C-alpha positions in Angstrom: -136.1 11.8 40.6 -133.1 13.9 41.8 -133.5 15.0 45.5 -137.0 13.5 45.9 -136.0 10.5 48.1 -133.5 12.5 50.2 -130.3 11.8 48.2 -129.5 15.5 47.7 -130.2 16.3 51.3 -128.0 13.4 52.4 -125.2 14.6 50.2 -125.4 18.0 51.7 -125.8 16.7 55.3 -122.1 16.5 56.2 -121.2 19.8 54.7 -123.9 21.6 56.7 -124.0 19.7 60.0 -120.5 18.3 60.4 -118.4 20.9 58.7 -120.7 24.0 59.2 -120.3 25.1 55.6 -122.4 27.8 54.1 -124.0 26.7 50.9 -125.0 30.2 49.8 -127.4 33.0 50.9 -130.3 31.7 48.7 -129.8 28.0 49.1 -132.9 26.2 50.3 -131.1 23.0 50.7 -129.1 24.2 53.7 -132.3 25.2 55.5 -133.8 21.8 54.8 -130.8 20.0 56.2 -130.9 22.0 59.5 -134.6 21.4 59.8 -134.2 17.7 59.1 -131.4 17.2 61.7 -133.4 18.9 64.4 -136.4 16.9 63.5 -134.8 13.5 63.1 -132.2 13.9 65.9 -129.5 12.2 63.8 -125.8 12.6 64.3 -123.8 15.0 62.1 -121.6 12.0 61.2 -124.5 9.5 60.7 -124.2 7.0 57.9 -125.7 8.2 54.6 -128.0 5.1 54.3 -129.5 5.9 57.7 -130.1 9.5 56.7 -131.7 8.5 53.5 -134.0 5.9 55.1 -135.0 8.4 57.8 -135.8 11.1 55.2 -137.8 8.7 53.1 -139.9 7.3 56.0 -140.5 10.7 57.7 -144.1 11.9 57.5 -143.6 15.3 59.0 -145.7 17.8 56.9 -143.2 20.6 57.1 -140.3 18.4 56.0 -142.3 17.1 53.1 -143.2 20.6 52.1 -139.5 21.6 52.2 -138.5 18.6 50.2 -141.2 19.4 47.6 -139.8 23.0 47.2 -136.5 21.5 46.2 -138.2 19.8 43.3 -139.6 23.0 41.8 -136.6 23.9 39.6 -133.6 21.7 40.0 -134.8 18.5 38.2 -136.0 20.6 35.3 -133.1 23.1 34.9 -130.4 20.6 35.6 -130.2 19.7 31.9 -130.5 23.4 30.7 -127.1 23.2 28.8 -128.6 20.5 26.5 -131.8 22.5 25.7 -132.7 25.6 23.8 -135.2 27.1 26.2 -135.7 30.7 27.2 -137.3 32.7 30.0 -141.0 31.9 29.6 -140.3 28.3 28.4 -139.5 27.5 32.1 -142.9 28.7 33.4 -146.3 27.1 33.6 -147.5 23.8 34.9 -144.8 21.2 35.7 -146.4 18.6 33.4 -146.3 21.1 30.5 -142.7 21.9 31.4 -141.8 18.3 31.5 -143.4 17.7 28.1 -141.4 20.6 26.6 -138.2 19.2 28.0 -138.9 15.7 26.8 -139.2 17.1 23.3 -135.4 17.8 23.2 -132.8 15.3 21.9 -129.8 14.0 23.7 -131.0 14.4 27.2 -129.6 12.5 30.2 -133.1 11.7 31.4 -136.7 12.2 30.6 -139.7 12.6 32.8 -142.1 9.7 32.9 -144.8 11.4 35.0 -145.1 14.4 37.3 -146.6 13.6 40.7 -144.7 15.8 43.2 -142.4 13.7 45.4 -143.5 10.6 43.5 -142.4 11.9 40.1 -140.2 9.5 38.1 -137.6 9.7 35.4 -135.9 7.4 32.9 -132.2 7.8 32.3 -131.2 7.4 28.6 -129.3 4.1 28.2 -126.5 5.7 26.2 -126.0 8.3 28.9 -126.1 5.6 31.6 -123.3 3.7 29.9 -121.3 6.9 29.4 -121.7 7.8 33.1 -120.6 4.2 34.2 -117.6 4.2 31.9 -116.4 7.7 32.9 -117.6 7.8 36.5 -114.2 8.8 38.0 -113.7 11.6 35.5 -117.2 13.0 36.0 -116.9 12.7 39.8 -113.6 14.6 39.7 -115.2 17.4 37.5 -118.2 17.7 39.9 -115.9 17.8 43.0 -113.6 20.4 41.4 -116.6 22.7 40.7 -118.1 22.0 44.1 -114.8 23.0 45.8 -114.7 26.3 43.9 -118.4 27.0 44.8 -117.9 26.2 48.5 -114.6 28.1 48.8 -116.2 31.3 47.4 -118.9 31.0 50.1 -116.6 30.0 52.9 -113.5 32.0 52.3 -112.0 31.6 55.7 -112.6 27.8 56.0 -109.6 25.5 55.5 -109.6 22.0 54.0 -112.7 22.4 51.7 -111.6 19.4 49.5 -111.7 17.2 52.6 -115.3 18.3 53.4 -117.2 16.9 50.4 -117.5 13.4 51.9 -118.6 12.0 55.3 -115.8 12.1 57.9 -113.4 9.2 57.7 -111.3 7.5 60.3 -107.9 9.1 60.4 -104.6 7.4 60.6 -102.8 8.7 63.6 -100.4 5.8 64.2 -97.3 8.0 64.3 -98.9 10.5 66.6 -99.8 7.8 69.0 -96.3 6.4 68.8 -94.9 9.8 69.7 -97.1 10.1 72.7 -96.3 6.5 73.7 -92.7 7.5 73.7 -93.5 10.4 76.0 -95.5 8.0 78.3 -92.6 5.6 78.4 -90.7 8.2 80.4 -93.5 9.2 82.7 -97.4 9.3 82.8 -99.3 12.4 82.0 -102.6 13.9 82.9 -105.0 14.7 80.1 -106.2 18.3 79.9 -110.0 17.9 80.3 -110.6 15.7 83.3 -107.1 15.5 84.8 -107.2 11.7 84.3 -103.8 10.0 84.4 -102.7 8.4 81.1 -100.0 5.9 81.1 -98.8 3.4 78.4 -101.8 1.7 77.0 -105.0 2.5 75.1 -105.9 6.2 74.8 -107.5 8.5 72.2 -105.9 11.3 70.2 -108.1 14.5 70.4 -108.1 17.4 68.0 -108.2 20.5 70.3 -109.8 22.4 67.4 -112.1 19.8 65.8 -111.0 18.1 62.7 -114.4 19.1 61.3 -113.0 22.6 61.0 -109.3 22.3 60.5 -109.5 19.2 58.3 -105.9 18.3 59.1 -103.9 16.3 61.6 -101.1 18.7 62.5 -99.3 17.8 65.7 -99.8 21.2 67.4 -103.5 20.4 67.5 -103.3 16.8 68.8 -103.0 15.5 72.3 -104.0 12.4 74.3 -107.2 12.0 76.2 -109.5 9.2 77.3 -111.9 7.6 74.8 -115.0 8.6 76.8 -113.9 12.2 77.0 -113.0 12.3 73.3 -116.5 11.0 72.5 -118.2 13.5 74.8 -116.3 16.4 73.3 -117.2 15.3 69.8 -116.6 18.1 67.3 -117.0 21.0 69.7 -114.5 23.6 70.8 -113.0 23.3 74.3 -113.6 26.4 76.4 -110.5 28.4 75.7 -110.1 30.0 79.1 -110.4 26.6 80.9 -108.3 24.4 78.7 -105.8 26.2 76.6 -103.3 26.8 79.4 -103.5 23.1 80.2 -102.9 22.2 76.6 -99.8 24.4 76.6 -98.4 22.7 79.7 -99.0 19.2 78.2 -97.5 20.1 74.9 -94.5 21.7 76.5 -94.0 18.7 78.6 -93.8 16.5 75.5 -91.6 19.1 73.8 -89.2 19.2 76.8 -88.9 15.4 76.8 -88.3 15.3 73.1 -85.1 17.3 73.5 -84.0 15.3 76.6 -84.5 11.7 75.4 -83.4 10.3 72.1 -86.3 7.7 71.8 -88.8 10.5 72.1 -86.9 12.7 69.6 -86.8 9.8 67.1 -90.5 9.3 67.5 -91.1 13.0 67.1 -89.1 13.1 63.9 -91.1 10.2 62.4 -94.3 11.9 63.5 -93.3 15.3 62.2 -92.7 13.9 58.7 -96.4 13.6 58.4 -97.9 15.8 61.0 -95.8 19.0 61.0 -96.2 20.2 57.5 -95.4 23.9 58.0 -91.8 24.9 58.1 -92.7 28.1 59.9 -94.5 26.1 62.7 -91.5 23.7 62.9 -89.1 26.5 63.3 -91.2 28.5 65.8 -92.7 25.8 68.0 -90.3 22.8 67.9 -86.9 24.5 67.8 -84.6 23.6 70.7 -84.2 25.9 73.7 -87.7 27.4 74.2 -88.8 28.2 77.7 -92.3 27.2 78.7 -93.5 30.8 78.4 -92.0 31.1 74.9 -93.5 27.8 73.8 -96.9 28.9 75.2 -96.7 32.2 73.4 -95.9 30.6 70.0 -98.6 28.0 70.5 -101.1 30.7 71.3 -100.2 32.6 68.1 -100.8 29.4 66.0 -103.9 28.1 67.7 -106.0 31.2 68.7 -106.7 32.6 65.2 -107.9 29.2 64.1 -110.0 28.7 67.2 -111.7 32.1 66.7 -112.4 31.3 63.1 -114.0 28.0 64.0 -116.0 29.8 66.7 -117.3 32.3 64.3 -118.4 29.6 61.9 -120.7 28.1 64.6 -118.7 25.4 66.3 -120.0 25.2 69.9 -118.1 25.6 73.1 -117.7 22.6 75.3 -116.5 22.0 78.9 -116.4 18.7 80.8 
């Protein structure tokens, strides 16, 4: 049955734990996800199969109770558009409600037996074939409505369409090539631990976590070590400690970009994919900026986004 084995909780897991989205003031599912994460001690980016298995095998009484509450209405009312049922028709014992629902024609599924979390359903074969044949269309319709629902409840959050699924590995090849071109001129020191980075393996960090911004804009990206990037995870670097260092590092790259043709070529290739705002391009990457002017422009771009992420619950981090 829908939700009973943890599939619904797992679907909401990333929205709530990784992206910090609000599912609505009366949504019990959000509270269940928070409780489950604290109880099971799973990563916000954990694989869905691991989450589902952990939820199914967990014997915690409180989690079982919370999962049971999710079954009180959703499995029955999900098919309401296909039924002629009014107020009192939804009340009473669940077995009686299931019997009333089963008496309707054209349903997606029918209830076999009602036994709490062990309840079972049977999907109609015609509906099963319809869903298989039109899966992509149905999925697109569901995602469209989910995006609208989430955007209403998270009006200041960017990138909602990218936050319906688990976080994916992002392609930052051109960003790495740009920083490689900088490193070919001289080494740099990353902003968190002061470690020297020269040509070779390094990680690209999102200063404001991708989990909030849901984009790979160049102004938010800089090199660091793999271990530090892993330690920082999807937290916000302490502003007072690290933003001035970010400004110096970004200006260093900007300065070399206007001095050396290979760096400029790498920048232009990178900017085609990673500088998508004309306003940012004109303000932050135009020729002739002093370090103070560059830092001021970067502050105006980054700080409002940083504050919005902080207000949403992204934690502060320092090495």
